All heavy atoms as an XYZ file, in Angstrom:
920
protein
N      56.300    137.249    125.563
C      56.988    136.183    124.856
C      56.013    135.052    124.553
O      55.082    134.804    125.305
C      58.144    135.655    125.708
C      59.317    136.599    125.775
S      60.875    135.965    126.452
C      60.476    134.846    127.679
N      56.307    134.368    123.511
C      55.461    133.260    123.096
C      55.829    131.993    123.862
O      56.911    131.884    124.446
C      55.599    133.020    121.603
C      55.149    134.198    120.759
C      55.359    133.894    119.290
C      54.945    135.101    118.470
N      55.174    134.876    117.053
N      54.942    131.033    123.818
C      55.184    129.744    124.484
C      56.412    129.045    123.924
O      57.157    128.391    124.664
C      53.925    128.835    124.407
C      54.071    127.637    125.336
C      53.689    128.332    123.015
C      53.586    127.934    126.699
N      56.686    129.256    122.653
C      57.870    128.673    122.011
C      59.153    129.227    122.667
O      60.118    128.488    122.868
C      57.835    128.981    120.527
C      58.877    128.313    119.703
C      58.664    128.641    118.231
C      59.699    128.013    117.364
N      59.531    128.358    115.947
N      59.128    130.495    123.022
C      60.269    131.118    123.658
C      60.552    130.488    125.019
O      61.696    130.235    125.380
C      60.045    132.618    123.841
O      59.775    133.209    122.595
N      59.501    130.254    125.793
C      59.646    129.616    127.096
C      60.196    128.201    126.947
O      61.003    127.743    127.783
C      58.319    129.594    127.859
C      57.897    130.964    128.317
C      56.736    131.540    127.822
C      58.631    131.663    129.252
C      56.345    132.797    128.247
C      58.269    132.912    129.695
C      57.107    133.479    129.179
O      56.723    134.711    129.603
N      59.776    127.528    125.919
C      60.278    126.173    125.655
C      61.787    126.209    125.413
O      62.527    125.361    125.932
C      59.534    125.575    124.456
C      60.009    124.197    124.097
C      59.687    123.112    124.902
C      60.770    123.994    122.949
C      60.115    121.840    124.565
C      61.204    122.725    122.616
C      60.891    121.649    123.433
N      62.279    127.173    124.644
C      63.711    127.285    124.392
C      64.483    127.628    125.652
O      65.600    127.129    125.866
C      63.995    128.333    123.305
C      63.571    127.898    121.921
C      62.914    128.778    121.075
C      63.817    126.620    121.461
C      62.523    128.406    119.798
C      63.449    126.236    120.183
C      62.798    127.126    119.370
O      62.411    126.724    118.109
N      63.907    128.476    126.495
C      64.549    128.803    127.772
C      64.656    127.577    128.640
O      65.703    127.327    129.273
C      63.810    129.948    128.484
C      64.001    131.253    127.705
C      64.301    130.121    129.921
C      63.169    132.415    128.224
N      63.598    126.775    128.708
C      63.626    125.553    129.491
C      64.663    124.572    128.961
O      65.399    123.934    129.731
C      62.220    124.896    129.565
C      62.267    123.517    130.139
C      61.278    125.764    130.363
N      64.768    124.465    127.631
C      65.786    123.584    127.045
C      67.198    124.056    127.393
O      68.079    123.250    127.697
C      65.624    123.526    125.522
C      64.509    122.637    125.001
C      64.453    122.725    123.471
C      64.717    121.205    125.428
N      67.405    125.371    127.362
C      68.705    125.926    127.741
C      68.993    125.633    129.213
O      70.148    125.314    129.572
C      68.742    127.419    127.468
N      67.987    125.721    130.050
C      68.157    125.414    131.487
C      68.539    123.953    131.684
O      69.444    123.635    132.472
C      66.883    125.706    132.259
S      66.503    127.450    132.429
N      67.861    123.050    130.989
C      68.190    121.627    131.101
C      69.607    121.344    130.618
O      70.346    120.580    131.255
C      67.202    120.778    130.298
C      65.890    120.568    130.973
C      64.711    120.745    130.276
C      65.799    120.197    132.316
C      63.470    120.558    130.885
C      64.583    120.021    132.937
C      63.424    120.195    132.218
O      62.229    120.009    132.812
N      69.994    121.940    129.509
C      71.340    121.732    128.979
C      72.395    122.238    129.960
O      73.404    121.568    130.222
C      71.483    122.427    127.634
N      72.165    123.402    130.542
C      73.118    123.989    131.483
C      73.201    123.160    132.764
O      74.286    122.943    133.302
C      72.713    125.414    131.786
N      72.060    122.690    133.242
C      72.042    121.899    134.467
C      72.771    120.585    134.246
O      73.540    120.129    135.095
C      70.605    121.646    134.907
O      69.966    122.906    135.110
C      70.553    120.862    136.194
N      72.565    119.954    133.110
C      73.256    118.719    132.800
C      74.766    118.966    132.718
O      75.565    118.204    133.280
C      72.756    118.130    131.482
C      73.480    116.919    131.046
C      73.276    115.693    131.682
C      74.409    116.969    130.019
C      73.966    114.562    131.297
C      75.106    115.840    129.639
C      74.893    114.643    130.282
N      75.168    120.015    132.020
C      76.582    120.332    131.899
C      77.192    120.656    133.262
O      78.300    120.258    133.576
C      76.752    121.503    130.923
C      78.170    121.849    130.496
C      78.840    120.663    129.820
C      78.140    123.051    129.569
N      76.438    121.364    134.078
C      76.893    121.734    135.430
C      77.095    120.479    136.288
O      78.080    120.371    137.016
C      75.856    122.658    136.079
C      76.063    122.962    137.514
C      77.226    123.940    137.658
N      77.402    124.315    139.034
C      78.252    123.698    139.864
N      78.979    122.698    139.452
N      78.401    124.113    141.094
N      76.190    119.526    136.200
C      76.335    118.298    136.958
C      77.479    117.449    136.431
O      78.144    116.752    137.202
C      75.027    117.505    136.908
N      77.727    117.535    135.151
C      78.809    116.755    134.545
C      80.190    117.276    134.982
O      81.088    116.490    135.275
C      78.697    116.804    133.011
C      79.753    116.049    132.297
C      79.780    114.661    132.314
C      80.740    116.721    131.591
C      80.761    113.951    131.653
C      81.726    116.013    130.924
C      81.745    114.647    130.953
N      80.331    118.590    135.045
C      81.626    119.173    135.442
C      81.849    119.024    136.951
O      82.920    118.638    137.382
C      81.714    120.636    134.989
C      81.738    120.706    133.467
C      82.985    121.296    135.553
C      81.698    122.082    132.897
N      80.870    119.415    137.775
C      80.892    119.226    139.218
C      82.116    119.826    139.898
O      82.730    119.196    140.773
C      80.749    117.741    139.574
C      80.353    117.546    141.014
O      79.792    118.446    141.625
N      80.661    116.383    141.557
N      82.520    121.014    139.529
C      83.608    121.742    140.161
C      83.258    123.216    140.126
O      83.201    123.816    139.052
C      84.924    121.482    139.436
C      86.106    122.093    140.131
O      86.022    123.203    140.640
N      87.221    121.370    140.141
N      83.028    123.801    141.294
C      82.566    125.198    141.364
C      83.536    126.176    140.690
O      83.115    127.104    140.004
C      82.353    125.649    142.802
C      81.130    125.039    143.411
O      80.198    124.669    142.702
N      81.125    124.913    144.725
N      84.819    125.981    140.915
C      85.796    126.921    140.361
C      85.837    126.860    138.840
O      85.796    127.901    138.167
C      87.176    126.602    140.946
C      88.256    127.560    140.481
C      88.297    128.854    140.972
C      89.184    127.177    139.535
C      89.260    129.742    140.544
C      90.159    128.042    139.103
C      90.190    129.331    139.618
N      85.888    125.677    138.279
C      85.944    125.525    136.809
C      84.661    126.031    136.172
O      84.700    126.727    135.158
C      86.230    124.053    136.437
C      87.633    123.685    136.869
C      86.053    123.837    134.947
C      87.972    122.206    136.708
N      83.525    125.702    136.763
C      82.245    126.168    136.238
C      82.174    127.683    136.271
O      81.697    128.325    135.330
C      81.062    125.528    137.017
C      79.757    126.213    136.702
C      80.969    124.064    136.711
N      82.664    128.284    137.342
C      82.639    129.749    137.469
C      83.491    130.399    136.390
O      83.073    131.396    135.778
C      83.125    130.134    138.859
O      83.123    131.497    139.007
N      84.676    129.855    136.156
C      85.575    130.426    135.127
C      84.977    130.252    133.739
O      84.952    131.186    132.938
C      86.967    129.781    135.226
C      87.623    130.120    136.566
C      87.855    130.204    134.070
C      87.836    131.602    136.811
N      84.477    129.056    133.426
C      83.885    128.819    132.115
C      82.657    129.708    131.913
O      82.480    130.306    130.855
C      83.512    127.331    131.943
C      84.767    126.468    131.876
C      82.651    127.111    130.712
C      84.496    124.971    131.937
N      81.819    129.807    132.952
C      80.618    130.642    132.869
C      80.956    132.116    132.647
O      80.326    132.784    131.826
N      81.964    132.603    133.361
C      82.361    134.009    133.201
C      82.919    134.270    131.786
O      82.622    135.278    131.169
C      83.397    134.389    134.246
O      82.851    134.352    135.520
N      83.756    133.344    131.316
C      84.339    133.501    129.985
C      83.241    133.506    128.921
O      83.220    134.377    128.040
C      85.324    132.372    129.718
C      86.072    132.445    128.403
C      87.100    133.559    128.427
C      86.759    131.114    128.126
N      82.350    132.537    128.977
C      81.275    132.459    127.989
C      80.302    133.629    128.098
O      79.807    134.132    127.093
C      80.514    131.139    128.131
C      81.317    129.881    127.766
C      80.490    128.644    128.034
C      81.765    129.923    126.315
N      80.022    134.068    129.326
C      79.134    135.211    129.514
C      79.718    136.456    128.862
O      79.023    137.203    128.169
C      78.867    135.452    130.995
C      77.833    136.504    131.245
C      76.500    136.198    131.133
C      78.186    137.789    131.606
C      75.523    137.158    131.366
C      77.241    138.743    131.838
C      75.893    138.443    131.720
N      81.013    136.700    129.079
C      81.672    137.832    128.433
C      81.642    137.722    126.931
O      81.434    138.708    126.230
N      81.816    136.521    126.430
C      81.775    136.287    124.986
C      80.389    136.580    124.423
O      80.257    137.222    123.390
C      82.163    134.830    124.689
C      82.450    134.555    123.262
C      83.695    134.812    122.717
C      81.462    134.039    122.434
C      83.957    134.543    121.395
C      81.713    133.782    121.096
C      82.965    134.047    120.578
N      79.356    136.136    125.123
C      77.973    136.309    124.634
C      77.518    137.763    124.698
O      76.886    138.258    123.766
C      77.009    135.409    125.446
C      75.571    135.773    125.200
C      77.240    133.957    125.079
N      77.858    138.488    125.779
C      77.371    139.864    125.889
C      78.042    140.802    124.889
O      77.515    141.864    124.601
C      77.488    140.433    127.312
C      78.931    140.477    127.788
C      76.615    139.665    128.267
C      79.118    141.207    129.081
N      79.187    140.385    124.369
C      79.846    141.204    123.336
C      79.173    141.068    121.987
O      79.317    141.939    121.134
C      81.315    140.830    123.237
N      78.446    139.988    121.775
C      77.747    139.758    120.520
C      76.480    140.587    120.458
O      75.880    140.906    121.474
C      77.371    138.275    120.360
C      78.547    137.353    120.317
C      79.263    137.523    119.022
C      80.430    136.556    118.925
N      81.271    136.852    117.798
N      76.087    140.927    119.287
C      74.827    141.652    119.079
C      73.739    140.619    118.756
O      73.538    140.260    117.611
C      74.970    142.673    117.984
C      76.080    143.664    118.253
C      75.880    144.932    117.476
N      77.054    145.784    117.459
C      77.495    146.470    118.491
N      76.939    146.366    119.631
N      78.571    147.245    118.376
N      73.077    140.164    119.796
C      72.050    139.143    119.652
C      70.663    139.769    119.751
O      70.505    140.835    120.345
C      72.206    138.068    120.738
C      73.498    137.321    120.779
C      73.544    136.396    121.981
C      73.693    136.526    119.506
N      69.697    139.072    119.215
C      68.330    139.525    119.369
C      67.908    139.386    120.831
O      68.543    138.670    121.609
C      67.383    138.701    118.489
O      67.300    137.387    118.986
N      66.847    140.075    121.186
C      66.364    140.046    122.578
C      66.040    138.603    123.006
O      66.407    138.201    124.090
C      65.124    140.937    122.705
C      64.525    140.924    124.081
C      65.108    141.660    125.106
C      63.403    140.162    124.359
C      64.580    141.631    126.373
C      62.861    140.138    125.637
C      63.453    140.872    126.632
O      62.924    140.853    127.888
N      65.383    137.854    122.146
C      64.996    136.488    122.475
C      66.222    135.596    122.686
O      66.303    134.854    123.677
C      64.098    135.906    121.394
C      63.679    134.461    121.607
C      62.902    134.307    122.900
C      62.893    133.958    120.417
N      67.180    135.677    121.791
C      68.378    134.855    121.921
C      69.157    135.209    123.180
O      69.665    134.328    123.880
C      69.277    135.001    120.691
C      68.741    134.337    119.462
C      69.650    134.529    118.288
C      69.054    133.924    117.028
N      69.905    134.171    115.851
N      69.223    136.497    123.478
C      69.919    136.920    124.692
C      69.216    136.408    125.934
O      69.843    135.952    126.867
C      70.004    138.445    124.723
C      70.826    138.945    125.888
C      70.962    140.451    125.849
O      71.399    140.974    124.797
O      70.643    141.090    126.846
N      67.900    136.461    125.964
C      67.113    135.950    127.100
C      67.316    134.453    127.263
O      67.441    133.938    128.372
C      65.619    136.223    126.947
C      65.204    137.631    127.136
C      65.444    138.091    128.563
N      66.397    139.182    128.470
C      67.335    139.492    129.337
N      67.483    138.815    130.421
N      68.165    140.480    129.148
N      67.308    133.730    126.161
C      67.477    132.289    126.231
C      68.864    131.932    126.798
O      68.983    131.083    127.691
C      67.306    131.645    124.840
C      65.828    131.741    124.403
C      67.764    130.199    124.825
C      65.596    131.374    122.957
N      69.893    132.603    126.316
C      71.241    132.297    126.755
C      71.512    132.798    128.163
O      71.995    132.032    129.024
C      72.274    132.859    125.748
C      72.127    132.134    124.417
C      73.694    132.705    126.294
C      72.928    132.747    123.304
N      71.182    134.060    128.423
C      71.508    134.627    129.722
C      70.572    134.109    130.832
O      71.030    133.622    131.865
C      71.486    136.178    129.641
C      71.647    136.797    131.023
C      72.578    136.678    128.724
N      69.270    134.208    130.604
C      68.329    133.783    131.633
C      68.203    132.275    131.734
O      68.000    131.731    132.803
C      66.937    134.369    131.349
O      66.983    135.758    131.370
N      68.303    131.592    130.620
C      68.156    130.146    130.616
C      69.445    129.428    130.951
O      69.544    128.759    131.979
N      70.440    129.600    130.109
C      71.653    128.811    130.251
C      72.501    129.269    131.455
O      72.814    128.459    132.325
C      72.487    128.877    128.968
C      73.691    128.002    129.010
C      73.586    126.652    128.745
C      74.928    128.521    129.327
C      74.687    125.820    128.796
C      76.044    127.713    129.381
C      75.932    126.358    129.112
N      72.887    130.532    131.489
C      73.830    130.977    132.512
C      73.241    130.981    133.903
O      73.970    130.785    134.875
C      74.390    132.345    132.161
C      75.359    132.310    131.041
C      75.115    132.984    129.871
C      76.528    131.580    131.124
C      75.992    132.948    128.821
C      77.430    131.522    130.077
C      77.157    132.222    128.918
N      71.931    131.187    134.041
C      71.346    131.148    135.382
C      71.401    129.746    135.968
O      71.478    129.592    137.185
C      69.916    131.666    135.351
O      69.100    130.811    134.595
N      71.375    128.737    135.165
C      71.449    127.359    135.660
C      72.884    126.817    135.665
O      73.190    125.878    136.393
C      70.571    126.435    134.816
S      68.834    126.750    135.040
N      73.747    127.383    134.877
C      75.105    126.851    134.758
C      76.061    127.404    135.826
O      76.837    126.649    136.395
C      75.664    127.137    133.372
C      77.038    126.594    133.146
C      77.246    125.226    133.071
C      78.119    127.425    133.004
C      78.501    124.703    132.872
C      79.396    126.910    132.805
C      79.595    125.569    132.744
N      76.007    128.685    136.079
C      76.982    129.282    136.994
C      76.748    128.806    138.415
O      75.683    128.340    138.769
C      76.964    130.813    136.900
O      75.648    131.255    137.155
C      77.432    131.279    135.543
N      77.736    129.002    139.241
C      77.730    128.359    140.554
C      77.924    129.326    141.722
O      78.685    129.056    142.638
C      78.826    127.306    140.590
O      80.077    127.927    140.354
N      77.252    130.440    141.688
C      77.387    131.386    142.800
C      76.970    130.754    144.127
O      77.618    130.970    145.138
C      76.564    132.652    142.517
C      76.728    133.710    143.547
C      77.899    134.434    143.636
C      75.705    133.990    144.435
C      78.041    135.409    144.601
C      75.849    134.973    145.387
C      77.025    135.693    145.459
N      75.914    129.960    144.104
C      75.466    129.350    145.360
C      76.507    128.360    145.895
O      76.621    128.175    147.107
C      74.131    128.636    145.135
O      74.267    127.642    144.143
N      77.256    127.739    145.023
C      78.335    126.844    145.482
C      79.416    127.612    146.207
O      79.951    127.149    147.231
N      79.747    128.807    145.739
C      80.762    129.617    146.399
C      80.234    130.213    147.711
O      80.997    130.367    148.662
C      81.249    130.748    145.493
C      82.287    130.267    144.523
C      82.047    130.319    143.171
C      83.501    129.782    144.959
C      83.014    129.874    142.267
C      84.468    129.329    144.069
C      84.216    129.390    142.709
N      78.957    130.513    147.761
C      78.384    131.063    148.992
C      78.532    130.031    150.113
O      78.915    130.368    151.229
C      76.915    131.452    148.777
C      76.831    132.660    147.851
C      76.225    131.744    150.096
C      77.549    133.874    148.356
N      78.219    128.771    149.826
C      78.360    127.724    150.842
C      79.823    127.559    151.240
O      80.144    127.423    152.433
C      77.780    126.421    150.337
C      77.902    125.309    151.351
C      77.069    125.298    152.487
C      78.852    124.301    151.225
C      77.177    124.308    153.440
C      78.967    123.318    152.168
C      78.146    123.313    153.281
O      78.264    122.342    154.212
N      80.733    127.600    150.269
C      82.165    127.488    150.531
C      82.619    128.623    151.448
O      83.353    128.391    152.433
C      82.916    127.516    149.197
C      84.397    127.596    149.319
C      85.143    126.502    149.753
C      85.074    128.759    148.982
C      86.523    126.573    149.854
C      86.456    128.842    149.084
C      87.174    127.753    149.521
N      82.206    129.832    151.148
C      82.590    130.992    151.986
C      81.913    130.954    153.357
O      82.503    131.368    154.356
C      82.242    132.294    151.241
C      83.068    132.558    149.982
C      82.518    133.756    149.233
C      84.536    132.722    150.299
N      80.708    130.421    153.416
C      80.010    130.276    154.679
C      80.780    129.327    155.618
O      80.897    129.583    156.823
C      78.594    129.740    154.429
C      77.851    129.358    155.679
C      77.311    130.327    156.503
C      77.681    128.017    155.995
C      76.625    129.972    157.655
C      76.999    127.648    157.145
C      76.469    128.627    157.966
O      75.797    128.270    159.105
N      81.322    128.267    155.069
C      82.117    127.322    155.860
C      83.358    128.009    156.420
O      83.748    127.753    157.561
C      82.521    126.120    155.021
C      81.380    125.198    154.673
C      80.839    124.488    155.885
O      81.638    124.062    156.731
O      79.605    124.356    155.962
N      83.964    128.886    155.662
C      85.161    129.603    156.132
C      84.785    130.562    157.252
O      85.531    130.694    158.237
C      85.853    130.328    154.959
C      86.429    129.289    154.000
C      86.960    131.264    155.454
C      86.982    129.861    152.731
N      83.644    131.221    157.135
C      83.193    132.138    158.197
C      82.903    131.337    159.481
O      83.215    131.784    160.585
C      81.964    132.954    157.756
C      82.394    134.033    156.787
C      81.238    133.562    158.935
C      81.284    134.886    156.255
N      82.295    130.173    159.336
C      82.023    129.331    160.514
C      83.292    128.922    161.238
O      83.283    128.678    162.427
C      81.238    128.098    160.121
C      79.772    128.340    160.047
O      79.281    129.354    160.583
N      79.048    127.479    159.386
N      84.401    128.823    160.510
C      85.699    128.515    161.125
C      86.330    129.777    161.729
O      87.409    129.721    162.283
C      86.632    127.934    160.070
C      86.177    126.632    159.515
C      86.997    126.199    158.305
O      87.962    126.869    157.911
N      86.620    125.095    157.700
N      85.654    130.907    161.584
C      86.104    132.226    162.071
C      87.476    132.605    161.480
O      88.291    133.238    162.128
C      86.125    132.267    163.576
C      84.758    132.107    164.170
C      84.737    132.249    165.663
O      85.780    132.302    166.308
N      83.549    132.316    166.236
N      87.658    132.280    160.248
C      88.868    132.651    159.527
C      88.518    133.811    158.598
O      88.353    133.649    157.384
C      89.405    131.465    158.740
C      90.820    131.659    158.283
O      91.323    132.777    158.270
N      91.471    130.573    157.916
N      88.406    135.001    159.169
C      87.877    136.159    158.458
C      88.854    136.702    157.410
O      88.416    137.176    156.369
C      87.485    137.262    159.435
C      86.430    136.812    160.390
C      86.706    136.666    161.744
C      85.149    136.506    159.946
C      85.729    136.225    162.609
C      84.161    136.076    160.805
C      84.449    135.934    162.153
N      90.134    136.613    157.656
C      91.111    137.095    156.676
C      91.070    136.209    155.431
O      91.087    136.710    154.298
C      92.522    137.158    157.292
C      92.549    138.231    158.384
C      93.572    137.414    156.235
C      93.808    138.328    159.153
N      91.002    134.917    155.642
C      90.886    133.999    154.477
C      89.586    134.245    153.736
O      89.576    134.223    152.494
C      90.940    132.543    154.982
C      90.933    131.525    153.881
C      91.071    130.119    154.448
C      91.065    129.074    153.367
N      91.159    127.695    153.923
N      88.507    134.501    154.459
C      87.228    134.800    153.816
C      87.317    136.035    152.937
O      86.903    136.033    151.779
C      86.129    135.006    154.880
C      84.875    135.586    154.321
C      83.962    134.786    153.640
C      84.607    136.944    154.452
C      82.805    135.335    153.113
C      83.459    137.492    153.929
C      82.554    136.683    153.258
N      87.869    137.114    153.473
C      87.971    138.379    152.716
C      88.847    138.184    151.481
O      88.517    138.630    150.391
C      88.497    139.504    153.623
C      87.442    139.872    154.645
C      88.894    140.725    152.785
C      87.942    140.787    155.739
N      89.972    137.478    151.650
C      90.866    137.225    150.528
C      90.170    136.419    149.436
O      90.187    136.789    148.261
C      92.130    136.513    150.998
C      93.009    136.095    149.857
C      93.786    137.009    149.168
C      93.031    134.762    149.432
C      94.576    136.629    148.111
C      93.831    134.370    148.369
C      94.602    135.307    147.708
N      89.552    135.290    149.806
C      88.919    134.429    148.806
C      87.706    135.090    148.162
O      87.476    134.921    146.965
C      88.521    133.101    149.443
C      89.695    132.162    149.768
C      89.197    130.940    150.511
C      90.429    131.774    148.505
N      86.928    135.820    148.934
C      85.771    136.520    148.391
C      86.199    137.495    147.306
O      85.661    137.493    146.191
C      85.018    137.237    149.509
C      83.832    137.997    149.046
C      82.632    137.332    148.762
C      83.877    139.374    148.887
C      81.524    138.033    148.334
C      82.761    140.079    148.458
C      81.581    139.393    148.181
N      87.197    138.310    147.592
C      87.688    139.270    146.612
C      88.374    138.576    145.438
O      88.215    139.011    144.292
C      88.641    140.265    147.277
C      87.910    141.241    148.142
O      86.924    141.840    147.711
N      88.348    141.393    149.388
N      89.101    137.531    145.714
C      89.770    136.784    144.635
C      88.763    136.193    143.662
O      88.937    136.304    142.437
C      90.642    135.668    145.245
C      91.315    134.815    144.231
C      92.396    135.312    143.491
C      90.863    133.534    143.972
C      93.002    134.522    142.539
C      91.483    132.747    143.007
C      92.547    133.243    142.300
N      87.709    135.610    144.191
C      86.670    134.990    143.321
C      86.028    136.055    142.456
O      85.857    135.860    141.241
C      85.633    134.261    144.199
C      86.227    133.013    144.809
C      84.395    133.896    143.377
C      85.387    132.404    145.930
N      85.652    137.168    143.035
C      84.966    138.211    142.271
C      85.897    138.829    141.217
O      85.521    138.975    140.054
C      84.396    139.303    143.208
C      83.218    138.706    143.991
C      83.955    140.527    142.425
C      82.668    139.628    145.057
N      87.092    139.163    141.606
C      88.035    139.788    140.679
C      88.408    138.838    139.545
O      88.441    139.214    138.385
C      89.288    140.300    141.424
C      88.910    141.484    142.292
C      90.409    140.680    140.464
C      89.971    141.938    143.276
N      88.682    137.582    139.887
C      89.036    136.597    138.858
C      87.884    136.410    137.867
O      88.109    136.357    136.651
C      89.424    135.281    139.495
C      89.884    134.184    138.525
C      91.168    134.628    137.805
C      90.102    132.899    139.279
N      86.661    136.339    138.363
C      85.517    136.161    137.470
C      85.296    137.402    136.597
O      84.962    137.269    135.424
C      84.266    135.820    138.252
C      84.236    134.359    138.639
O      84.347    133.499    137.782
N      84.109    134.100    139.913
N      85.475    138.576    137.136
C      85.343    139.782    136.330
C      86.416    139.863    135.241
O      86.120    140.233    134.104
C      85.392    141.043    137.214
C      84.143    141.314    138.022
C      84.375    142.464    138.995
C      82.974    141.635    137.120
N      87.642    139.517    135.602
C      88.714    139.511    134.598
C      88.477    138.464    133.526
O      88.718    138.709    132.339
C      90.075    139.287    135.281
C      90.601    140.425    136.139
C      91.851    139.997    136.867
C      90.842    141.652    135.307
N      87.979    137.312    133.934
C      87.678    136.262    132.959
C      86.539    136.684    132.043
O      86.570    136.440    130.831
C      87.324    134.954    133.686
O      88.389    134.619    134.589
C      87.120    133.817    132.719
N      85.529    137.325    132.610
C      84.416    137.816    131.791
C      84.906    138.873    130.808
O      84.533    138.850    129.621
C      83.328    138.412    132.671
C      82.083    138.812    131.904
S      80.787    139.470    132.936
C      81.402    141.098    133.246
N      85.769    139.774    131.245
C      86.323    140.778    130.346
C      87.153    140.121    129.250
O      87.113    140.544    128.096
C      87.161    141.790    131.114
C      87.765    142.822    130.209
C      86.973    143.847    129.668
C      89.096    142.769    129.839
C      87.518    144.781    128.796
C      89.637    143.691    128.970
C      88.840    144.693    128.455
O      89.382    145.604    127.585
N      87.915    139.080    129.598
C      88.706    138.374    128.602
C      87.819    137.734    127.541
O      88.102    137.795    126.350
C      89.574    137.301    129.288
C      90.483    136.587    128.362
C      91.514    137.244    127.719
C      90.333    135.230    128.157
C      92.380    136.591    126.849
C      91.189    134.553    127.295
C      92.204    135.234    126.646
N      86.704    137.143    127.969
C      85.738    136.590    127.000
C      85.154    137.668    126.117
O      84.966    137.472    124.907
N      84.842    138.823    126.709
C      84.328    139.971    125.962
C      85.366    140.417    124.930
O      85.055    140.676    123.781
C      84.007    141.107    126.940
C      83.386    142.298    126.315
C      82.006    142.368    126.148
C      84.155    143.374    125.895
C      81.416    143.491    125.586
C      83.569    144.493    125.338
C      82.200    144.541    125.173
N      86.618    140.510    125.349
C      87.702    140.945    124.484
C      87.925    139.982    123.332
O      88.087    140.383    122.181
C      88.981    141.066    125.327
C      90.161    141.535    124.540
C      90.454    142.805    124.151
C      91.237    140.715    124.097
N      91.637    142.822    123.480
C      92.152    141.564    123.431
C      91.522    139.349    124.211
C      93.300    141.072    122.862
C      92.704    138.900    123.633
C      93.575    139.740    122.978
N      87.893    138.670    123.624
C      88.053    137.656    122.570
C      86.905    137.776    121.558
O      87.129    137.732    120.340
C      88.068    136.250    123.183
C      89.379    136.007    123.929
C      87.926    135.180    122.082
C      89.389    134.712    124.710
N      85.713    137.946    122.060
C      84.551    138.055    121.149
C      84.658    139.275    120.235
O      84.332    139.193    119.070
C      83.255    138.122    121.966
O      82.155    138.207    121.136
N      85.137    140.368    120.776
C      85.312    141.600    119.959
C      86.415    141.421    118.939
O      86.322    141.967    117.840
C      85.612    142.794    120.855
C      84.443    143.243    121.657
C      83.398    143.810    120.758
N      82.259    144.210    121.571
C      81.258    144.909    121.115
N      81.246    145.294    119.859
N      80.274    145.221    121.878
N      87.469    140.704    119.271
C      88.572    140.497    118.331
C      88.172    139.574    117.183
O      88.656    139.707    116.081
C      89.790    139.906    119.052
C      90.461    140.874    119.979
C      91.091    142.002    119.211
C      91.785    142.954    120.134
N      92.353    144.086    119.461
N      87.286    138.624    117.484
C      86.845    137.672    116.443
C      85.932    138.350    115.430
O      86.015    138.098    114.241
C      86.145    136.456    117.092
C      87.157    135.630    117.846
C      85.438    135.609    116.055
C      86.568    134.491    118.650
N      85.045    139.215    115.905
C      84.087    139.851    115.003
C      84.596    141.149    114.462
O      85.434    141.802    114.887
C      82.754    140.110    115.702
O      82.946    140.897    116.881
C      82.091    138.811    116.025
């Protein structure tokens, strides 16, 4: 990749980080990120555009690390049933949201 490509990836990272700090809610960020990710992967983008969006924007925007800390706190409380329920709920909800974004993108094009 050219230096210009890295510059675009860094700009996408900055934009995503700023947006992530502005929203400041793990659940909302996760849902928005999953929806947009599904929408983007359904599009036929060039390799460079896909790298900029997926590696740059979504890697800085989504909040998996926020949920890991949240789930870690539940394990420390030794509430294993709540942990298993929330862990599965988070993953399933994000997958369904991603599929919904994919479906919307396919219907539009």
